[in-house]
N, C-alpha and C positions, 0 to 999 in steps of 0.2 A: 835348952840348953847352948850359949850360946854361941860363936860363929867362933873360931880358931885364925887368932895375926895370923901365927908362924908354921911348918912341920912340925918341930920335935914340940910339942905339947903345950901350944901354940905361944909361940919364945918370938924375938924379931928375926931374923933371914941372917943377921949376921951373927946372933949364938948359933945358930939351926946350921946353918951355914960351921963354920965351927968345929961344931959338934959332929957334923958328916966331915969333915977332909982327917979328925981321929978313929983309927978301924976298928976299930973298939967301940968307941960310943955309939957309928955308930952303930952299930951292929945292934947294942942295948939298946939304944933309942928306937930303933929300929920296931923291932922283934915289941916294946914293950906298947909304941903306937897302931902300932898293926892286928894288935889285942885287943888296942883299947873301939879302937874300928870296925870290933865285927869281926875281921878279916880271918878267919884263926888260922885254913890253907894260907895264907900268904905269910905268915907271921913264923908257918915250919916251916915251907922256901927262905925261911930268912935268916934259921935254926942252920940250915944243912949249906946254906950258898950266900950270906951275907958275905963271907971276906973273903969274895973276888969278883965277880963278876955283878951278881949286884949292888956292892958298894961303890963298884967304877960307876956304873947308872947310874944309883944317888948321888954322887958324885958330877958326872960334867952335868945335869937336869939342874941339880942347885946351883952352880953357878950361872947356867945361861939362863933357866928359864923361869928358877927359885921359887923348883919346889922339889919335895925327893918322888919315887917310880911309885904311884899307884896301879903297882901289879897284881891283878884277877878280883873283884869283886866279887868274892864267893866270901 
């Protein structure tokens, strides 16, 4: 498996940032990427809390550190 370039599906920073700004796409892409990483617990947490605190954390981290929130290594 090749290394990912960006956060959402290996997309560039600008495209990932645009997807992170829109709450629906951020929620959906976040769930899918967590499942692809094998982090089922993080995907379940994203399903229930993805529209509020986690979305804001993702957005702030994407702007300042250029990656989305990666929690729960389970």
